[in-house]
C-alpha positions as CSV (number, residue, x, y, z in Angstrom):
1,X,125.9,102.3,120.5
2,X,125.2,99.2,122.7
3,X,127.3,100.4,125.6
4,X,125.4,103.7,125.9
5,X,122.0,101.8,125.5
6,X,123.1,99.6,128.4
7,X,123.9,102.7,130.5
8,X,120.5,104.2,129.7
9,X,118.8,101.0,130.9
10,X,120.8,101.0,134.1
11,X,119.8,104.6,134.7
12,X,116.1,104.1,133.9
13,X,115.6,100.7,135.5
14,X,118.0,100.8,138.5
15,X,118.5,104.5,139.0
16,X,122.3,104.0,138.6
17,X,124.4,107.2,138.5
18,X,127.6,107.7,136.5
19,X,130.3,110.2,137.0
20,X,133.6,110.5,135.0
21,X,137.1,111.2,136.3
22,X,140.6,111.3,134.9
23,X,143.0,108.5,135.0
24,X,145.7,109.4,137.6
25,X,148.9,107.4,137.1
26,X,149.8,104.5,134.9
27,X,153.0,102.6,135.7
28,X,154.6,99.1,135.5
29,X,156.0,97.4,138.6
30,X,158.0,94.3,138.9
31,X,156.6,91.3,140.8
32,X,158.3,88.6,142.9
33,X,157.7,86.2,140.0
34,X,160.5,86.1,137.5
35,X,159.5,87.6,134.1
36,X,156.2,88.9,135.4
37,X,155.2,92.5,135.5
38,X,152.2,94.2,137.2
39,X,150.7,97.0,135.4
40,X,148.9,99.5,137.7
41,X,146.4,102.2,137.1
42,X,145.3,104.8,139.7
43,X,142.7,107.5,139.9
44,X,140.3,109.3,142.3
45,X,136.7,108.7,141.5
46,X,135.3,110.7,144.4
47,X,136.3,114.1,145.7
48,X,134.4,115.2,148.8
49,X,132.8,118.6,149.3
50,X,133.8,119.9,145.8
51,X,131.1,121.6,143.7
52,X,131.2,120.3,140.2
53,X,129.1,121.5,137.2
54,X,127.4,118.4,135.9
55,X,125.4,119.9,133.0
56,X,123.5,122.9,131.8
57,X,119.8,122.4,130.9
58,X,117.8,125.2,129.4
59,X,118.0,128.1,131.9
60,X,119.3,125.8,134.7
61,X,122.8,124.7,135.8
62,X,123.0,121.4,137.7
63,X,125.9,121.3,140.1
64,X,126.8,118.5,142.5
65,X,128.8,117.9,145.6
66,X,129.4,114.7,147.6
67,X,129.4,114.9,151.3
68,X,132.4,113.7,153.3
69,X,130.3,111.1,155.0
70,X,128.5,109.9,151.9
71,X,130.6,106.7,151.7
72,X,130.4,105.8,155.4
73,X,127.7,103.1,155.0
74,X,128.1,102.4,151.2
75,X,128.2,98.9,150.0
76,X,131.7,98.5,148.4
77,X,132.0,94.8,149.0
78,X,132.4,93.7,145.4
79,X,133.3,96.6,143.1
80,X,134.5,95.6,139.6
81,X,136.9,97.2,137.1
82,X,135.7,96.8,133.5
83,X,135.3,98.6,130.2
84,X,132.3,100.9,129.4
85,X,130.4,99.5,132.5
86,X,129.9,96.1,130.8
87,X,131.8,93.2,129.3
88,X,134.8,91.6,130.7
89,X,135.8,92.0,134.3
90,X,139.5,92.9,134.6
91,X,139.7,93.2,138.3
92,X,137.6,93.4,141.5
93,X,137.8,94.3,145.1
94,X,136.7,90.8,146.1
95,X,140.1,89.3,145.3
96,X,142.1,92.5,146.0
97,X,143.0,93.1,142.3
98,X,141.1,96.3,142.6
99,X,141.7,98.4,145.8
100,X,139.7,101.4,147.1
101,X,141.1,103.8,149.6
102,X,139.0,106.4,151.5
103,X,140.6,109.4,153.0
104,X,139.7,113.0,154.0
105,X,139.8,114.1,150.3
106,X,137.6,111.4,148.9
107,X,138.0,107.9,147.4
108,X,140.9,106.8,145.3
109,X,141.4,103.5,143.4
110,X,144.2,101.3,142.3
111,X,143.9,98.3,140.0
112,X,146.4,95.9,138.6
113,X,146.6,94.3,135.2
114,X,148.8,91.4,134.3
115,X,151.5,91.2,131.6
116,X,150.7,87.5,130.8
117,X,147.1,88.3,129.8
118,X,146.6,89.6,126.3
119,X,143.4,91.4,127.1
120,X,145.1,93.1,130.1
121,X,148.1,94.1,128.0
122,X,145.9,95.5,125.2
123,X,143.9,97.6,127.6
124,X,147.0,98.8,129.5
125,X,148.7,99.7,126.2
126,X,145.8,101.9,125.1
127,X,145.7,103.7,128.4
128,X,149.5,104.2,128.4
129,X,149.4,105.7,125.0
130,X,146.5,108.0,126.0
131,X,144.0,106.5,123.6
132,X,141.9,105.8,126.6
133,X,142.2,108.6,129.2
134,X,138.9,108.7,131.0
135,X,137.3,106.5,133.6
136,X,133.8,106.5,135.1
137,X,132.2,105.1,138.3
138,X,128.7,103.7,138.7
139,X,126.8,104.1,142.0
140,X,123.3,104.5,143.5
141,X,122.2,107.2,146.0
142,X,120.4,106.5,149.2
143,X,119.9,110.2,150.3
144,X,120.4,113.6,148.7
145,X,119.0,117.1,148.9
146,X,118.7,120.0,146.5
147,X,119.4,123.6,147.0
148,X,117.9,126.1,144.5
149,X,119.3,129.6,143.9
150,X,118.7,132.1,141.1
151,X,121.0,134.6,139.5
152,X,119.2,137.9,139.6
153,X,120.9,139.3,136.5
154,X,120.7,136.4,134.1
155,X,117.7,134.6,135.6
156,X,119.6,131.3,135.5
157,X,118.6,128.9,138.2
158,X,121.4,127.0,139.9
159,X,120.5,123.6,141.3
160,X,123.0,122.2,143.7
161,X,122.5,118.5,144.5
162,X,124.1,117.4,147.7
163,X,124.8,113.7,147.8
164,X,124.6,112.8,151.5
165,X,124.6,109.0,151.3
166,X,125.8,106.6,148.6
167,X,124.0,103.3,148.7
168,X,126.2,101.1,146.6
169,X,129.3,101.5,144.4
170,X,129.1,99.1,141.4
171,X,132.1,99.6,139.3
172,X,135.0,101.8,138.1
173,X,135.3,101.6,134.4
174,X,137.6,102.7,131.6
175,X,135.4,104.4,129.0
176,X,135.7,105.2,125.3
177,X,132.1,106.4,125.0
178,X,131.7,110.1,125.8
179,X,131.7,110.0,129.6
180,X,129.8,113.4,129.6
181,X,126.8,111.7,128.0
182,X,126.5,109.1,130.8
183,X,127.0,111.8,133.4
184,X,124.5,114.2,131.9
185,X,121.9,111.6,131.3
186,X,122.0,110.2,134.8
187,X,122.2,113.6,136.4
188,X,119.2,114.8,134.4
189,X,117.3,111.6,135.3
190,X,117.9,112.2,139.0
191,X,117.0,115.9,138.7
192,X,113.8,115.0,136.7
193,X,112.8,112.5,139.4
194,X,113.4,115.1,142.1
195,X,111.5,117.7,140.2
196,X,108.5,115.4,139.8
197,X,108.6,114.7,143.6
198,X,108.9,118.4,144.3
199,X,105.9,119.1,142.0
200,X,103.9,116.3,143.6
201,X,104.7,117.6,147.1
202,X,103.7,121.2,146.0
203,X,100.4,119.9,144.6
204,X,99.8,118.0,147.8
205,X,100.7,121.0,150.0
206,X,98.4,123.2,147.9
207,X,95.5,120.7,148.3
208,X,96.0,120.5,152.0
209,X,96.1,124.2,152.3
210,X,92.8,124.5,150.4
211,X,91.2,121.8,152.6
212,X,92.4,123.6,155.7
213,X,91.1,126.9,154.4
214,X,87.7,125.3,153.6
215,X,87.6,123.7,157.1
216,X,88.4,127.0,158.7
217,X,85.6,128.8,156.7
218,X,83.1,126.1,157.7
219,X,84.1,126.3,161.3
220,X,83.7,130.1,161.3
221,X,80.3,129.8,159.6
222,X,79.1,127.3,162.2
223,X,80.3,129.4,165.0
224,X,78.6,132.5,163.5
225,X,75.3,130.7,163.0
226,X,75.5,129.2,166.5
227,X,76.1,132.6,168.0
228,X,73.1,134.1,166.1
229,X,70.9,131.2,167.2
230,X,71.8,131.8,170.8
231,X,71.0,135.5,170.5
232,X,67.6,134.8,168.9
233,X,66.8,132.3,171.7
234,X,67.6,134.9,174.4
235,X,65.5,137.5,172.7
236,X,62.6,135.1,172.5
237,X,62.7,134.4,176.2
């Protein structure tokens, strides 16, 4: 599927993350212009400080939580509303047709579609009928940390990823591809990158420890030989 291939490229090339959420409310509102209606869609892409199971991988569970301050310095200057994270742009924050609201709970969104646009009407109709009922948002992470715990009974390792700072929010998108796929792929990609970093840091730490150990042994050896040399010199005098 072309849309999923596009998502994979964004994950691999730009380290974009994808997370799905449910469409909140769908309703039609009258406008000031006669004969015109504004079709609105709302949802909540981000919920702060709520642990969510992203995926299970072998004997690991990857969970995630987004810190309440994660969006404080995020770039949300031109977020778009589209379909499957590609294709036509239906709305955007730059012209206020897509609105984002941050509160204590997280981030909510509201977008408007127009009755006089056939593409808008078709998308709205499918959402209204429940044919399309999922949305997804795309973002990149500036800072995160991982906490590892293990269930003593099952041996399952729980990996909790804490997203501390979101760098940029790219889009909110209605999706007809399995949103779980995009979420799982991007989560696994981030976890794999972190695992590689952790492995590299572990190797570096072990190497430094060996070097330190060798240095300490050499230092003790020199001190021991110097001490023996001094004693021999005193004895010779």
